[in-house]
N, C-alpha and C positions, 0 to 999 in steps of 0.2 A: 485983585485983576478981575477983568471983567472979561468977556466972553460971550460971543451970543453966536448957538448955532440956529441952523430955521430946520422945522419939521412941517408936519400939517395934522392936524384935524378930518378926520369923515363926518361929513354928515350929509343925512342920505344917497345919493353917488354923488355927488358931487366933493372934494376937498376945501377946508381955508386955511391959508393959515400958522401956521406956531409955534411963536420963538421960543429957544430953551433960550432962555439968561443964566450967562451961570460967571456969582458973584465970586472972590476969595480973598475974603480980609482977613491978614496975620491978626488983627486984634478979635478978640472974641474968640466962642469954639459952640462948635453945634453942626446939626445937619435941619436945615426949612426948607418947605416948598410949598410956594402960595402959588397961583393959579390955576381953583378948584378942579385940583385933583382926587382921585375916586383911588378906590386904596391898592388899588393892580398900579396906578403910578407908583403912588406912596410907599411903596413898597421892594418899586424899582431901587430904593437908599440900600438894599441887602443883596440886591445882587449885582449894581455898582458893586461896594464894597467885591465883591466877593470873585468876580469877575477880575476887576486892575490888580488885585494879591495873585491873586492863577496867574498870572502872567510877568510877576513882576516889576510894573506900577506902584506908585504910594497912592492909596488914596488920605486925603487930604484932612491932618488928625494937628489937635487941636487951634484950628483956625476955624474963622465962623464963616460958612459958607450958605449961600443964599441963588437958590434955584427959583426962577421965577418964571410958568411958560404963560407967558403974551400969546395974546386976550385975554385975562385976567379974569371978563366974567363969561368968558367961554369951557361948558365942565368940559376933562381933558378926560380918557377913560381908555385904559385896554396898559400892554406894555410897548405899545414900539416906540415910544419915546427915552429909553433904555437906555439906546445909541448916543442922540443924539444927549443925551443929559452926561453921558460919558465922557462924550472925544470933548465936550465941552471942559469938564475937569480936568482933563489931561494937560485943555493949552491955554488954561486958568492955571494951571500948575504949572504952566512951562516946559509940562513935560514933549509935548507934542507941537506946529506950530498952527495954526488958525485959521491960513495964507488959504488951503482949499474949501474951508467952512465956509468964508465968507461970498462966492455965489453957485453953491452945491444944499441943496435939503439931502435931510441924515434924515435915515428913521430906522427903526428897526427895537424886538426884543433881545436880549443878552441872556449869556444860563449861564451859571458859577463854573462855569469855563473857561468863558470866551467865547464861546459862540453864541453867533447872531441865530437866532430863529425867522421863519420867515409869518410876516403881518396878516392883517386882511385891507383890504384898501388900495394898495399900489400903482394901479391903473390910476385912480381919481387924482389922486397924489401925484403920478408925473405926470399928465395933465397940468395936474390947475402947478405944479410945476417948469413944463414949459411957456404956460401961457404966462408967466409971471416975472420969463426973462432968464430964470438960471441954468447957468449952462449944466449940470447934471444934477444927479441925484444918489448914495449913499445907499441900499439899501439888501435885507439879504439876499443870497446868490437861489432860492429855490423863488424869489419875487423875481426879479431879473426879467426873462421874459415877458411877465406881465407889462411891468411895463417901461419895456424898451417897445412896445406896445403904438407908446406915442415918439415919433418921428420928429431929429431934430434938438434929442434928449443926448446925454454921456448918459445911458446905463450902469454907474456901478455895482454888480453882483459880488460882497462881500460872504467870510459861512465863518470868521473871525474877526475875534475883536486885533488882532493882531496884523492884519490885513487893510484894517480902516487904519493904525495908527501907521501903516508903510505908506498907503495914499499917503495920510500926510504932510511925510517928509520928503513927497517927490519922487517914490520907485514904484517902477512898476512891473510891481508883481500882478497883480490885475488888471485887467485893458476893459475896456466896457464894453457890453452883451448886444449882440449885432442879433433882430431879427427881420427877415425879410418875410411881412407880413401880405404883402402883393398875391407873390408865389406860396405862399402856406394855402392862403384863405383860395387861393383857385383851386386847391391839389384836394380842398377840404369839404368846401361849399355846399355838394353834391353826394360827400362818401358816406350812408349809410351800412350796419352790419344788419337790417330788413333790405326788406323790398315786399311789398306789396303783391304778386306775384307769386310768396311762399301762399297765399290764403287760398283754397283749391274750396269753386265753387264764389259765392258769396256776388254776383256780377249785378247788384243789384243796388247792394251796400258797396259796392267799388262807385259804381255811379254815383250815389249820394255825395257817399263825399270825394268824389274828383265837384260836384256844385260846390258843397261846404266851398272843400277845397280853394276853390273859386273867385266866390265871393264870401268868404272871414264870415260864412256864418255856423256860428254855435249849436251842437250836435245832441241829440240827446235816443241812446239803443239801446231799443225794449228787446228781450225774448229770453230761453228758455237756458236754464245751467249747460255752461257749454259747446256754444251757437255760435261761439267765433270776433267777440263783444269787443273783448281785451285783447287780443290778438288783431283786429283789425284797428280798436284806437293809437295802438302803437305804432302802426309801419304811415298815419298818414303826414302825419311832418317828413316824408321821404317823398312826397307825393303835391308839399308845397315851394313857393316859391323862395327859391335860394335868398334867405340872407343876403342885405346887400352889406356890403363896407359898414356905409353908418349904423343902420338899425345888433349888427354884430357889433360896436360898439361900447352901445349902448345895455345890451345883452351883458358881458361882457363886467363891463362896472357892476355888476348888480347882485351880479356870484360873485369880483373883487369885491364886494364891502361885506359878502355874508358870509366869505371864507370859504365859497362851495364850488370857486373856478377847481378842474381834474388835474391831479399833478402834472408838471410835464405841457398844461395846454398854455399856451401862449396869447391865445381867441379863441374863444366860442363862434368856429364854424358854421353850423348842424343849428337851427332850427329847436329848440329847446324841451323838450317833453318831461315834463311834472304829472308823477303820481302819487297823493298823497294820502294814507289808510287815513279808510275811514274814524275813526277815531282822534282823526286833529281836529284839536281848539282850534275857538276862531280867530284867537292874537296868528298865530304861527300861518293858520289861511293870508291871512292879507295884514300880517306885519305891525311889532311894534313889539312891546316889551319897555321898562326903566327906561333905557336907553333904546330905541326903536329900531327893529333891524327888516330886513325883507322878509316880508313871509312866501308860503307859494306861488302865489296870485302874480310878482315881481318875478320871482326866480322861474315865470312860464311866460315872461314878454318876450315878445317875438314868438311864441312858441305855442304848442298846447297844455293846457291844465283838463288833467283826465279825473276825474270824479268815478269811479268806479265804486258799483251799490249806495248810488245815489241817492235809497233811502235809508240809506242804515248813517248816515252822517246822520248830527245833530240839530236841528231847525235851526238853533241860531246862528251855529257854523254857516250851510248853507244861504240864509235871509245877509248876512256882513256880506256880499259878491252885488248881489242885487246894484247901491252905485259906485261897481268900478266894472259889470257889464256894459255900464256906458258910458262913466264920462272917461275910463284908460290912467287909471289912476290912483290913487287910494290914496291919499292926507291920514298923516297921524300926526297928535295933538301934542300935547304937551305941556304944563303951564312954563317951564320956561322956556319951547322954543314945538313949533314943528315941522316936518320934512314934508315932504312925496316921495312919493314910487310912482316910475311908470309900470302899467296892467294890464296891456296891450293886448292882451291872448284869444287863444277860441277856443270857449268849455268844450269837450263830447267828456256827456257823463252817459252810465252804463245804470241797468235795472234791471233785475230780474220783473216780472208783469206784476208775479201773486208772492206770499210769501214759501209758497211749496218752488214758484220759479217756472208754472209750469200751466197757469192761462194760455190759453186758443195755441194746445199744445199740438201738432199735427200726432200727434202716435198716442201719447202719455193727460196718463186722466188728470184736474187740477182738485186736489182737495182739499182747498181753503173752503171756509164758509161761507156761506151766504154773508153776501156783503163784505168779509174779508178784501176783498179785490180793490175796492174802492176806495177806503181803510187803506189802506197800504199807498196808492198814489197820490192821495192827499195828503203823506207824507210832505209832496213838494206843494212849494204854495202853488197860487197860481201866476202869483206878480216876475216868478223865478220861471216859473214854465213858459211866461211872455218875451221872454229874452235868449228862447231858442229854439230857431228856427225852421230847422228841417227835426224830423217828428220818426225814428226806423223805428221797422218792426223786422227783427232777426229771428232768421225760422234755421234748425239747425240744417246742415248741409245732409242730401245724402248720401250715402254710402257709394257709387255707382261715381259721383263727383271728386269723392275726396280717392278715392284707389286711379282715380282715374289718371293716364301719366301725364296727357295736358296740360298743360302749367301758364297759369295768365298773361296779363297783361301787364307789362311792366311800372314800375314809378320812375322812372325817367319820361317814357311815354305818357302818362296820360301826368304828368309838369308840365310836357312844351303845351300843351292843351289849355293847365290855367297858367299857365305867366301870359298865356298868350290873352287870356280874360285879367287879366290881371291887369296889363296893360291896356290895355279899353276901358277898364276903370280908369285906372290911373292920368288919362287922359279927357274924361269926362269931371271928372273932381278935380282940374289941375284947381278953376278957382271955389271950388267950394272947404274946403278946408281940411276933405275927408280924402279915404283909399282904395274901398271896398262898398259893394254892397249891403251890406251888411250892416255898414254906419250909417245909411239914409236914415234924418228922419222921415218925422212924419209927411212938411210942405214938398220936403225931393220927394217921393213917394210916389205925390200928387204931378208934381212934376217933369218928372219920368220912367215915371213907370205905368202911363198911360197905353190903355189897349180899345182892341173897337168895340166896334155893336157882336158881334161874336164870340167874344173874346167876355164880354161884359153878363148877356146870360150861364155861357157858360161858369162863370163863378157865380154869378146867386141861387143856380139849381143847384151850385153843386154847397153852395151857403145855407140855401133852402134843407136838401137833401140830408147830409149830410149830416144838421146839424152843428155845424162848425159856428166856434165862438167868432166874436167880433176881433178879440184879440188877433183874431189867426189872416184877415185881409193882409193887411199889412206885408204877414209875412208870408202870403203868397207872393203876392206883388212882388219882394223884395227876390225871390228864393229865383220867380220867376224869369224878374232880370238878369240873374246868373246864366240862367240855364241859355237866353239866345244872345245872349255875349259869349261864351262856350261854341252856338253854335257857330256864329260869326253876324247873328240876326241885327237891324241896327231895332224895330224895334219888337213891342212881346207878339209873337204871336196866339193860339187860343193854342198847340200843341205844346207851346212852353207852361200855358195853363196851367193845363191837366197833368205834366208832367211833375206841378208846382203843389196840386194838393193834392194828392196822394205821398206828405210829405209831410201832415197834418193830423195821427192819426192820433193823438192822445185830447185831439181838439175836438172828434167826434160823440155829439151826445151814443152815450150808449155805450163807447166804448169796453168798456169795465164791467156789464152788467148793467 
């Protein structure tokens, strides 16, 4: 008897329909699995055998069993095909009816006792099931809330093989999982465990962060140990505009595919903050592997990627950031296929100014040998530095500010101004295919960042007197455009340019001696 059970394979952040065709024939013997299965899929034979026997079902013996995972030219990986093949065997041997299998997708990993373990990529699978017109999906209970985001689909979360059999028999022991996404999203979209008001002092840094958030600009913080660089960076997501529901879905899909979705969460409602250690490999950062998985830059999509101690990262790791920073996607190619992961993130980097950390410190003396400061800075390549719009020097907070009772401005207040500035930019770039000032190309900078004669004179004087590099020119204009947007000004004024110029510390000649 032939039975077809439908499931999905996940490639990138999208799913593709896979049909598990189970044929049990009285003539012949043996169990055969075809359709390019990997080792984890082949091992499902032993998990199915034990799970069926331990729950009073018969595994077909003395018969020829062929399982084909179609389409046969797509590589199948992982243990999520255990459940569709197991229920296919039950239906093909007459131990359970196949009615529900015709219009439902089935995915899940089996334990030897019949328990059903969670899988990766439940949300993309549910979205594909809805797109293809299936009535529902049967998958592990741990993934049910995640899959229920795809509205218009019956989502049955099951914890044991016997629950699936009960569903196949028309039982009501398992009910569809329902999630009110809009309500949950509205409640959590601006809920953060930290607030920028926690940071004492550093008002100039907070102002620079507000500008960066308003224009989507990448930032680098340069300062001595203990100045508050990491504390500030962790609070940047709290002043970014709240996620839109479409952004939240896309971000959740990436975390679902990577298996990084927090337990119990159905939808990521706040912008992600990723902070990999400086020993990370280039593959772990951008994604890859034999069967490509999203890397840290994709997990930071629509959020913040924080690289602490930037010069300590391997140069090859930093260089692979250059293309994703420009294109905001990363394509991972293999001989048989390629996948594309979104990677639109804000880069925030932090570093000490020198190996000892006290160059330009107001109180402590730098003990680095001559030339060490410049050598330390050259660990960061010019092309990467070119993609960072705002350079901020962070100085230690004086005791008087640390001990002050007065609290600073709250994240919610700064976020309101950022949201207003982003709305101006969305209206400006509606026909341009970009969303914020940081994404402007050189041609758009010339068209949209015009300055008057006084502004031109100021910028020329700054370039000559401070020794700013040519790459600083466009960056200054982009940041000045954002400052003008925050001020509600239609044109870039001289004071906007003056403030933008001070955010190019590392471009100044002689900064490092």
